FIKEFI-217173 format. One record per residue (C-alpha): residue in three letters; x, y, z. Coordinates in nm, 2 decimals, always signed. Each point is the difference from the previous one (the first is absolute). Example, Ala and Ser with C-alpha at 12.3 -4.5 7.8 and 13.67 -1.06 7.14 Angstrom:
// FIKEFI-217173
> ala,+1.23,-0.45,+0.78
> ser,+0.14,+0.34,-0.07
***
This chain:
// FIKEFI-217173
> met,-7.01,+1.25,+2.09
> pro,+0.10,-0.34,-0.16
> ser,+0.27,-0.18,+0.19
> gln,+0.35,-0.01,-0.16
> pro,+0.12,-0.34,-0.11
> ala,+0.26,-0.13,+0.24
> lys,+0.36,+0.01,-0.12
> ser,+0.13,-0.34,-0.10
> ala,+0.27,-0.14,+0.23
> arg,+0.12,-0.24,-0.28
> lys,+0.36,+0.04,-0.10
> pro,+0.06,+0.12,-0.36
> ile,+0.05,-0.29,-0.24
> thr,+0.33,+0.00,-0.20
> tyr,+0.15,-0.20,-0.28
> ala,+0.22,-0.17,+0.25
> ser,-0.29,-0.12,+0.21
> ala,-0.13,-0.16,-0.32
> gly,+0.32,-0.20,-0.03
> val,+0.21,+0.21,-0.24
> asp,+0.32,+0.15,+0.16
> ile,+0.10,+0.29,-0.23
> ser,+0.31,+0.06,+0.21
> ala,+0.12,-0.36,-0.04
> gly,-0.07,+0.04,-0.38
> asp,+0.22,+0.32,-0.01
> gln,+0.27,-0.18,+0.19
> ala,-0.01,-0.29,-0.24
> lys,+0.02,+0.24,-0.30
> glu,+0.31,+0.16,+0.14
> arg,+0.17,-0.34,+0.04
> ile,-0.10,-0.09,-0.36
> lys,+0.13,+0.32,-0.16
> ala,+0.36,-0.07,+0.09
> leu,-0.02,-0.36,-0.12
> ala,-0.16,+0.09,-0.33
> lys,+0.25,+0.29,-0.06
> ala,+0.29,-0.25,+0.01
> thr,-0.14,-0.18,-0.31
> phe,-0.03,+0.32,-0.21
> ser,+0.18,+0.05,-0.33
> arg,+0.04,+0.31,-0.21
> ser,-0.32,-0.09,-0.18
> val,-0.21,+0.06,+0.32
> leu,-0.14,+0.35,+0.01
> gly,-0.12,+0.14,+0.34
> gly,-0.03,-0.21,+0.31
> ile,-0.24,-0.21,+0.20
> gly,-0.32,+0.17,+0.11
> gly,-0.15,+0.14,-0.32
> phe,-0.32,-0.10,-0.16
> gly,+0.19,-0.21,-0.24
> gly,+0.35,-0.13,-0.05
> leu,+0.20,+0.16,-0.28
> phe,+0.24,-0.19,-0.23
> gln,+0.17,+0.13,-0.31
> leu,+0.05,-0.28,-0.26
> asp,+0.35,+0.00,-0.17
> leu,-0.07,-0.02,-0.37
> lys,+0.36,-0.06,-0.08
> arg,+0.00,-0.31,+0.21
> phe,-0.34,-0.11,-0.14
> pro,-0.05,+0.11,-0.36
> glu,-0.35,-0.11,-0.12
> pro,-0.09,-0.05,+0.37
> val,-0.27,-0.25,+0.11
> leu,-0.11,+0.03,+0.36
> val,-0.05,-0.33,+0.17
> ser,-0.20,-0.02,+0.33
> ser,-0.10,-0.26,+0.26
> ala,-0.19,+0.00,+0.33
> asp,+0.00,-0.28,+0.26
> gly,-0.01,-0.08,+0.37
> val,+0.16,-0.24,+0.24
> gly,-0.31,-0.19,+0.09
> thr,-0.04,-0.22,+0.31
> lys,+0.37,-0.03,+0.04
> leu,-0.06,+0.31,+0.21
> lys,-0.17,-0.22,+0.26
> leu,+0.34,-0.15,+0.08
> ala,+0.16,+0.35,+0.02
> phe,-0.26,+0.09,+0.26
> glu,+0.06,-0.31,+0.20
> leu,+0.38,+0.01,-0.01
> gly,+0.03,+0.38,+0.03
> ile,+0.21,+0.01,-0.32
> his,-0.10,+0.29,-0.22
> thr,+0.30,+0.09,-0.22
> thr,+0.01,-0.30,-0.23
> val,-0.36,+0.04,-0.12
> gly,+0.10,+0.34,-0.15
> ala,+0.27,-0.17,-0.20
> asp,-0.25,-0.28,-0.10
> leu,-0.23,+0.27,-0.14
> val,+0.26,+0.19,-0.20
> asn,+0.18,-0.30,-0.14
> his,-0.33,-0.16,-0.11
> cys,-0.09,+0.32,-0.19
> val,+0.35,+0.04,-0.14
> asn,+0.00,-0.35,-0.15
> asp,-0.35,+0.05,-0.15
> ile,+0.12,+0.29,-0.22
> ala,+0.36,-0.12,-0.05
> val,-0.11,-0.31,-0.19
> gln,-0.14,+0.24,-0.26
> gly,+0.34,+0.16,-0.04
> ala,-0.08,+0.31,+0.22
> ser,+0.23,+0.17,+0.24
> pro,-0.17,+0.11,+0.33
> leu,-0.03,+0.38,+0.03
> phe,-0.22,+0.07,+0.31
> phe,-0.21,-0.17,+0.26
> leu,-0.31,+0.10,+0.21
> asp,-0.12,-0.19,+0.30
> tyr,-0.33,-0.03,+0.18
> leu,-0.03,-0.10,+0.36
> ala,-0.33,-0.02,+0.19
> thr,-0.04,-0.08,+0.37
> gly,-0.25,+0.03,+0.27
> arg,+0.22,+0.17,+0.26
> leu,+0.32,+0.16,-0.13
> ala,+0.33,-0.10,+0.17
> pro,+0.27,+0.23,-0.13
> lys,+0.29,-0.24,+0.08
> val,-0.17,-0.28,-0.19
> ile,-0.07,+0.23,-0.30
> glu,+0.37,+0.10,+0.01
> gln,+0.11,-0.36,-0.01
> val,-0.23,-0.08,-0.29
> val,+0.11,+0.30,-0.20
> thr,+0.37,-0.07,+0.08
> gly,-0.04,-0.33,-0.18
> ile,-0.17,+0.17,-0.29
> ala,+0.26,+0.27,-0.02
> asn,+0.30,-0.24,+0.02
> ala,-0.15,-0.22,-0.27
> cys,-0.06,+0.30,-0.22
> gln,+0.36,+0.11,+0.03
> glu,+0.12,-0.35,-0.08
> asn,-0.21,+0.00,-0.31
> gly,+0.09,+0.35,-0.11
> cys,-0.36,+0.12,+0.06
> ala,-0.11,+0.32,+0.17
> leu,-0.27,-0.01,+0.27
> ile,-0.18,+0.33,-0.09
> gly,-0.33,-0.03,+0.19
> gly,-0.28,-0.21,+0.15
> glu,-0.28,-0.01,+0.24
> thr,-0.03,-0.09,+0.37
> ala,-0.36,-0.04,+0.10
> gln,-0.14,-0.04,+0.35
> met,-0.33,-0.19,+0.00
> pro,-0.11,-0.09,+0.35
> gly,-0.25,-0.28,+0.02
> phe,+0.11,-0.13,-0.34
> tyr,+0.32,-0.17,+0.10
> ala,+0.08,-0.18,+0.33
> asp,+0.25,+0.17,+0.23
> gly,+0.35,-0.08,-0.11
> glu,-0.09,-0.09,-0.35
> tyr,+0.03,+0.18,-0.33
> asp,-0.03,-0.05,-0.38
> leu,+0.28,+0.08,-0.24
> ala,+0.00,+0.06,-0.37
> gly,+0.20,+0.19,-0.26
> thr,+0.02,+0.13,-0.35
> ile,+0.31,+0.01,-0.22
> ile,+0.07,+0.19,-0.32
> gly,+0.28,-0.09,-0.23
> ala,+0.11,+0.08,-0.36
> val,+0.14,-0.18,-0.30
> ser,+0.08,+0.12,-0.35
> arg,-0.26,-0.15,-0.23
> pro,+0.24,-0.20,-0.22
> lys,+0.13,-0.17,+0.32
> leu,-0.34,-0.10,+0.14
> ile,-0.01,-0.37,+0.08
> thr,-0.34,-0.15,-0.07
> gly,+0.06,-0.37,-0.08
> ser,-0.16,+0.04,-0.34
> gly,+0.31,-0.14,-0.17
> ile,+0.01,-0.32,+0.20
> gln,+0.03,-0.31,-0.23
> pro,+0.00,-0.37,+0.04
> gly,+0.34,-0.12,+0.11
> asp,+0.07,+0.30,+0.22
> val,+0.15,-0.10,+0.33
> leu,-0.15,+0.06,+0.35
> leu,+0.25,+0.12,+0.25
> ala,-0.12,+0.01,+0.36
> leu,+0.15,+0.22,+0.27
> pro,-0.06,-0.11,+0.36
> ser,-0.23,+0.16,+0.25
> thr,+0.09,+0.06,+0.36
> gly,-0.32,-0.16,+0.13
> leu,-0.37,+0.08,-0.03
> his,+0.08,+0.36,-0.09
> thr,-0.34,+0.17,+0.04
> asn,-0.25,-0.26,-0.12
> gly,-0.19,-0.30,+0.14
> tyr,+0.01,+0.11,+0.36
> ser,-0.36,-0.07,+0.07
> leu,+0.06,-0.37,-0.08
> ala,+0.35,-0.01,+0.16
> arg,-0.13,+0.16,+0.33
> lys,-0.28,-0.25,+0.01
> leu,+0.23,-0.30,-0.05
> phe,+0.27,+0.13,+0.25
> phe,-0.22,+0.14,+0.28
> glu,-0.32,-0.19,-0.02
> val,+0.08,-0.34,-0.16
> ala,+0.35,-0.05,+0.15
> gly,-0.07,+0.22,+0.31
> tyr,+0.34,+0.18,-0.02
> lys,+0.08,+0.31,+0.19
> ala,+0.18,+0.27,-0.20
> ser,+0.29,-0.02,+0.25
> gln,+0.02,-0.38,-0.03
> arg,+0.29,-0.17,-0.18
> val,-0.10,-0.23,-0.28
> pro,+0.26,-0.27,-0.04
> ala,-0.09,-0.07,-0.37
> leu,+0.08,+0.37,-0.08
> lys,+0.29,+0.05,+0.24
> ala,-0.17,+0.33,+0.10
> lys,-0.27,+0.14,+0.21
> ala,-0.35,-0.01,-0.16
> gly,-0.04,+0.38,+0.00
> ala,+0.35,+0.06,-0.14
> ala,-0.05,-0.25,-0.28
> leu,-0.32,+0.17,-0.11
> met,+0.14,+0.35,+0.03
> ala,+0.29,-0.04,-0.25
> thr,+0.01,+0.32,-0.20
> his,-0.14,+0.01,-0.36
> arg,+0.32,+0.06,-0.20
> ser,+0.06,+0.24,-0.28
> tyr,+0.11,-0.13,-0.34
> leu,+0.09,+0.34,-0.14
> lys,+0.37,-0.06,-0.05
> pro,-0.02,-0.33,-0.20
> ile,-0.30,+0.13,-0.19
> gln,+0.17,+0.32,-0.11
> ala,+0.32,-0.19,-0.09
> leu,-0.18,-0.25,-0.21
> ala,-0.22,+0.27,-0.16
> lys,+0.30,+0.22,-0.08
> ala,+0.17,-0.29,-0.18
> gly,-0.32,-0.07,-0.20
> val,-0.01,-0.37,+0.09
> val,-0.36,-0.02,+0.13
> ala,-0.32,-0.04,-0.20
> gly,-0.22,+0.03,+0.31
> met,+0.01,-0.01,+0.38
> ala,-0.26,-0.10,+0.26
> his,-0.01,+0.10,+0.36
> ile,-0.14,-0.31,+0.18
> thr,-0.24,+0.14,+0.26
> gly,-0.36,-0.08,+0.10
> gly,-0.12,-0.29,-0.22
> gly,+0.35,-0.15,-0.02
> ile,+0.16,-0.13,-0.32
> thr,-0.34,-0.13,-0.12
> glu,-0.16,+0.34,-0.03
> asn,+0.29,+0.24,-0.04
> leu,+0.21,-0.15,-0.28
> pro,-0.30,+0.00,-0.24
> arg,-0.03,+0.38,+0.04
> ile,+0.30,+0.05,-0.23
> leu,-0.06,-0.28,-0.25
> pro,-0.13,+0.11,-0.35
> lys,-0.29,-0.17,-0.16
> gly,+0.08,-0.35,-0.12
> ile,+0.29,-0.05,+0.25
> ala,+0.00,-0.20,+0.32
> ala,+0.27,-0.08,+0.25
> glu,+0.13,-0.35,+0.10
> val,+0.13,+0.00,+0.35
> arg,+0.19,-0.30,+0.13
> his,-0.05,-0.10,+0.36
> gly,+0.32,-0.08,+0.19
> ser,+0.21,+0.24,-0.21
> trp,+0.04,+0.25,+0.28
> pro,+0.05,-0.02,+0.37
> val,-0.34,+0.04,+0.18
> leu,+0.05,+0.18,+0.33
> pro,-0.06,-0.22,+0.31
> ile,-0.28,+0.23,+0.12
> phe,-0.22,-0.09,-0.30
> thr,+0.06,-0.37,+0.05
> his,-0.09,+0.03,+0.37
> leu,-0.31,+0.21,-0.07
> gln,-0.12,-0.27,-0.25
> gln,+0.06,-0.28,+0.25
> leu,-0.18,+0.18,+0.28
> gly,-0.33,+0.03,-0.19
> ser,+0.03,-0.28,-0.26
> val,-0.03,+0.29,-0.25
> ala,-0.05,-0.12,-0.36
> glu,+0.29,+0.09,-0.23
> asp,-0.21,+0.20,-0.23
> glu,-0.12,+0.21,+0.29
> met,+0.36,+0.06,+0.12
> phe,+0.11,+0.12,-0.35
> arg,-0.29,+0.24,-0.04
> thr,+0.04,+0.14,+0.36
> phe,+0.38,+0.02,+0.07
> asn,+0.30,+0.09,-0.21
> met,+0.15,-0.34,+0.10
> gly,+0.35,+0.14,+0.01
> val,-0.01,+0.19,-0.33
> gly,-0.03,+0.37,+0.02
> leu,+0.08,+0.10,-0.35
> ile,-0.01,-0.18,-0.34
> cys,+0.20,+0.14,-0.29
> val,-0.08,-0.12,-0.35
> val,+0.32,-0.01,-0.20
> pro,+0.04,-0.09,-0.37
> ala,+0.21,-0.32,-0.03
> ala,+0.27,+0.18,-0.20
> arg,+0.05,+0.25,+0.28
> leu,-0.01,-0.25,+0.29
> arg,+0.38,-0.01,+0.06
> arg,+0.02,+0.38,+0.00
> ala,-0.28,+0.01,+0.26
> glu,+0.16,-0.26,+0.21
> ala,+0.33,+0.18,+0.00
> ile,-0.17,+0.33,+0.11
> leu,-0.17,-0.18,+0.29
> ala,+0.33,-0.17,+0.10
> lys,+0.18,+0.33,+0.01
> leu,-0.27,+0.13,+0.24
> asp,+0.04,-0.31,+0.21
> glu,-0.37,-0.06,-0.07
> pro,-0.11,-0.36,+0.03
> tyr,-0.25,-0.12,-0.26
> ser,-0.15,-0.32,-0.14
> val,-0.11,-0.10,-0.35
> ile,-0.36,-0.12,+0.07
> gly,-0.15,-0.04,-0.34
> glu,-0.08,+0.16,-0.34
> ala,-0.26,+0.17,-0.20
> ile,-0.21,-0.23,-0.22
> arg,-0.28,+0.02,-0.25
> ser,-0.33,+0.01,+0.17
> asp,-0.21,-0.32,+0.00
> arg,-0.36,+0.11,-0.06
> ser,-0.12,-0.31,+0.19
> asn,+0.17,+0.13,+0.32
> asp,-0.18,+0.30,+0.16
> arg,+0.31,+0.10,+0.20
> ser,+0.29,+0.21,-0.13
> val,+0.25,-0.18,+0.23
> val,+0.05,-0.37,-0.04
> tyr,+0.18,-0.17,+0.29
> arg,+0.22,-0.31,-0.08
> ala,+0.23,-0.22,+0.21
> ala,+0.37,+0.06,-0.03
> ser,+0.01,-0.29,-0.24
> gly,-0.23,+0.18,-0.24
> glu,-0.29,-0.23,+0.07
> pro,-0.34,+0.17,+0.06
> arg,-0.10,+0.05,+0.36
> pro,-0.30,-0.22,+0.10
***
């Protein structure tokens, strides 16, 4: 008789042995459910855990509704979060960035979905991230109705994760803000940023940690703050001033200044034949940008197309409505600067943003 094959002494292979801890995933989901539920409004149907989040649109609030969406991530700012062990602020960075993107078009945020991918899931870290997301959702009147937490061992280093999100908002079509009505003579009002927000971190990290050799915990005298703290300043939400200005009907267009800086973001709302003249020195540039430029002898054009340079939002206001807009911002205790105006496009200039000195002379 043929001999029977010997029984294998090898242990059964499990999903956990491949690096995916289902129990940790279930634990993280339970932590997330409570955080998400705290953001729910009456428009949210069902709960967390279904195949899709459910949200009922209020047609009385939004007659002739237009849905406005945006998706974004936090980028290499996350590297600082890993190093410092600070995981709540990146959630707020993500939500506020997405809120601003749709608010400048006149939309009110309705609901948000997040995506977090990691190599080895740490429930406490996930809870901290989602706490930041949920808190920012509440502050912006937005429901966190779902998302995805993915474990991908071998794809991410231990202790690291990626974070992205999608927001859906709505606006009645007659109240949609597109910038199509911007005309020469309209005034550019700039609202200040809190720092780098969520853009330019690959360059900033190189300048701080490679060129200057700073440690994240090291105090930088020029900034009166530690290097890590200065770079981790939270991306702010502009929802309140945006909604106040939009409700009063005093804005012709608004631009969220993110990746690409003023140079690439302001043209996104300018109609054909219109350019923008921006005057250098007309707003306070935050010390962190001046310091970054000095560290690497970075060209000014490079700075303005990489960083926000202290301007997080630009509102284009017809000159006749300027005083009304200024009064609204003053009532909100919102600082602002008049930084330029819309002009007719010069066909000989291939840029839609023309930078001039505060005196009005062209920049060299």
